[in-house]
N, C-alpha and C positions, 0 to 999 in steps of 0.2 A: 434445626435450621442453621445453627452456627456451623455445624459440620459442612453443610453444602455451601455456605457462604465462604468458608475457608477454602474449599475445593475450587470455587469460582475464582478466588483471588490467586490461587496457585496457577490455575490454567490461564488466567489473564496475564500473569507474569511470564508464563511459558510462551504465550502467543506474542507478547512484546519482544521477547528474546529471539524467537524464531523470525519475527518480522525483520528485526535488525540483521539477523544472520542471512536471511534470504534476499531481502530487498535493498537494504541500505548500501551494501558494497556494490550492488549493481548500479547504484546512482552515480558511481565514479568509474564504471567499467570502461566507458569510452575514453575517459581521460588516461587510463592505463593503456588502452589499445593504441592511442595516438602518441603515447610517451610524453604527455603533458605532465603526468605524475608517475612516480614509482609506485608499485603496489603497496609498500609499507606506508608511504606518505598519504596515499589515497585512502587507505583504511583509517588511519589516524584522523585525517581531515573529516571523513564521513562520520566517524564516531563523535568527534567534537561538535560538529554542527547538528548532528542528530540530537545530541544531548541538549544543546541550546534550544533547538526548535521544539522538541517534545516538552520542555519545561516551560515554554513561554506562553503558548496559545491555549487559553481556556475556552475561548468563545466557540471554537469549532467543536470541542468536546461536548459542550452544553447543547449546541445546535443539533449535533448528531444524536445525542442521547434523547433529546426531546422530540426529534423528528421521526425516529425509527418506530418505536411502539411504546405503549404504556403496559409494562408487564404486570401480570397478576401478582399480588403481594404474597410474601411468604415463600415456602419451599417450592411451590409450583413455578414461580418466576425464576428462582435460582436454578432449578433443574433445566429450564429452557436455556438459560445462559450457559450452563455447564455443557449441555449437549451441543449447543452451537459452537462453543469454543473448542471442544474436543474434535469435532468434525473438521473445523478450519485448521487446527494444528496437524491432524493426520494428513489432510490433503496437502498442506504446505510442505510437510516432510517428504511426501511422495513426489511432489513436483520438484523439490530441490534435488532429490536423488536422480531424477530424470534430466535435470538441468534446464527445466522449462520455466520461463518467467511468467508466473500467473499472479493475479491480484489477491492479496490477503483480505482486502476489504470485500471483494465479491464472495470469497469463501466464507467470511463471517456473516455477511448478510444472508447468503443462502442457508447457512447453518442455523441461524436464528429463525428463519422462516420455516424450515423443516421441523425444528424442535417445537415451534408454536403449533404446527399442524399435529405433531405427535401428541402434544399435551391435550388437544381437543379429542383425539382418537381414543385416549385412555380415560376420557370422562373428566379431565381436569378443567379448570376454568380457562376459557379461550383467551388468547392474547387480545387485549382490548385497546381501544383508543388509537387506532392507526390514523395518523394525522393525514388530512387531505393533501397537504403539501409534501407528502413523502416522495411522490414522483419527481417533483420539482427540486427538492433539496437533496435527495440521495440517488434515486435511480437514474434520472436524466444526466447529471454530471458524470456518473460512472460509465454510462453507455456512450456518451458523446465525447468524452475526453480522448480516447484513442483516435477517433476520426479528426478531431480538431488538432491534435498533436501531429498527426501524419501530414495533413494538408498544410498546416502552418509552417512546419519545418521544411517541407518540400518547396514552398513558395519563397521562404526566406533565403534559400541558397542562391537564388538569382541576384538579389541586390548585394549580398555579401560577395559573390563572385565578381559582379560588376565593379564594386568598390576596389577590388584587389587586382583589376585587370592589368594595370601597368606596374605592379609590384613584383619583383623576382619571387619565384616560388619558395625559395628557402626562407626569404623574409616573411612571406605570408604564413608559412608553416610555423616559424618561430613565434610570430605575434599571436597566431591562433592558439598555440599551445599555452602561452601565458594567459590569454583570455579564457581558455577552456578550464584552466586550473581554478580560476575564480568562479566560473559558471558551475563547476563540479561541486564546489563548496556551497553554492546557492541551491543546487539540487538537493544536496544532503540536508541543508537547513529546511528546505521545503518538505522533504520527506519526514523530518521530525515534526514539523507543524501538522502535516497531514496524518501520517500513519500512527504517530505517537498518540494522537487524540482518539484513535479507535479504541485503544486499550483503556484510556481514561473514561471514555463513554461507557464501556462495558462495566467498569468498576462502579461508576455512578449509578447505572441501572441496578447493579447488585446491591448497593447501599440502599437504594430506594425500595427494592423488593424486600430487603431485610428490615426495613423500617428504621434505618440508621441515618437517613438523610432525606431531604425533600427534593433533591436533585437541582437545586437552584444555584449551586456553586461547585467548583472543583477543589476539594481539599488539597492542601499543599503536599501532603504525603503521597497522594495519588499521582500528582504531576511529577514529583521527584522519583518515585518508584518506576513510573513509565519511562522517564528519561534515562535512568540508570540502566534498566534492563534492555532498552532499545540500543543504547550505545555499547553495552556489553556484548550483545549479539553481533553488532557491527564489527567489533574488535575480533570476535571469533572467526569472522570472514568466511561466508559461504560462497566460494569462488566458482562453483559449478554454473550457477546462473549468470554470474558476471562474465564467464568465459563465453557463454552462449550469446549474450548481447554484444560483447566486444569483438568476438572473432568468428562466430559461426553465422550470424544473422545477415550481415551485409558488409561490403567493403566501405571504409570510411576514412577520410583524410582529416588532418587537424582542423581545417576550415569547416567542414561539415560536422565534425564532432563538436566544435564550439557552437555552431548554429543550433544543433539539436539540443544540447544541454542548456544553452541560454533560453531557448524557447520553453523547454521542459520546466526550468526553474520559474519562469514567469507564470506559467499555468498553475504550478503548485502554490506559489505565493499568492496569486490573485484569488485562487480558490479558497485558500485557508484564511487569508486576512481580509480580502475585499468582499467576497461573496459568502463566506462560511459554507462552502460546498466541499464535500468529500471528493477528492480526485485521486484515482489510483496512480501511485508513483510508478509502479511496474508497467502498467499499460501506457502511461504517458512517455516514459523514457524509451521504452521499446518502440512505440509507434513513431516518436520523433526521430529516432535513429533510422528507422526504415524510410521515413519520408526524406530525410536529408541524404541518405545513401542512394535512394532511387533517382535523385536529381543529379545525375552525372552522365558522362558520355559513354561509359562502358557498363555492361551488366554486372551487377555486384550483389544481387539479393538472392539468398537461398530460398527459393520459392517453396520447396517441399517443407522446409522447416517452418516457414511462415504459416503455411496452411495448417501444419500440425499445431502450432501455437494458437492460432485463431480457433481451431476446433476445441482445444483444451480451455481456452478462455470461455467459450460458450458452455462447455461442460462443467466448469467450476461451480457455479451456484447450484446446478442440478445435482451434481455428485455430493456436495456438502449438505444440501437439503435432505437428500435421501439418507445419508449417513446419520445426520442429526435426528431424523425421524426415528430411525432404529434405536439410536442411543437414548432418546427420550422414552421410548417404550420400555427399554431395559432399566432406566433409572427410576421410572415411576413407581414400581413396587417397592424399591428401596426407600423411596421418599414417602411412602404411604399414601400415594395419590390414587 
């Protein structure tokens, strides 16, 4: 069992690093696009605020770990976590290579679900204790966040444009860039609060399955490990996805860039601190950028790319569930299940 526990820790660390590598730099992609920040400053800013955010919020990690499932104890529970993490990691690498912004959280949730079904298929103990509030606490926020982000950013462009109607465009752009730099830091902080806690939640589940914790608190070493690996991944800089969000998705000016990032940061912070809801940073940032970019007088949205992204968003939990199901079948004989 110790061997599988160690493998889960390694994969959880890899998942956190990949999360930072893929998602965190995209949180400041629009700030780079509108020249509010240079790429170097943007990555350093994202790494710093991701580290702070990932190390601070324990409430969301506990809420997520308690809301998802109560895993079977022992090796069976650890193999479910291992298969779910491996499928999410493989999918994340593939999406990064294609430059498509997809949700690490959706991939992980799908992976854990598929691994749980695989555990039942091989005759292991089924995943038990699915909380009745799972839909409210996990599924609903993840599904609704892109819609809320798109509509909110689209609507906010009107009052922002109205407030700047008598201001010279160069002054509006200059002020918007300064405000956007602050908003980009807030998005990175919100990413740390949100996505950093996914890894912490998985490690808590692993500790419970191994009988090393009751799941009532987040050990300090778990929070520090998550924060370090998330910020390290951010510093490594996965610019393929950032380039998609900043340059390929939609045309966007500094004012709309500020509106989208400000609104994204509010959603992430409210979800993490106020409601303890998991909100996908990738979906929120991408949808807000699309909403703000759509509210302008000239066409600027790459519709073919948007359709491809939406299709892959829908495919993400299905693909990771299928991969985790196969991985669970492969791991079960090794684990003696």
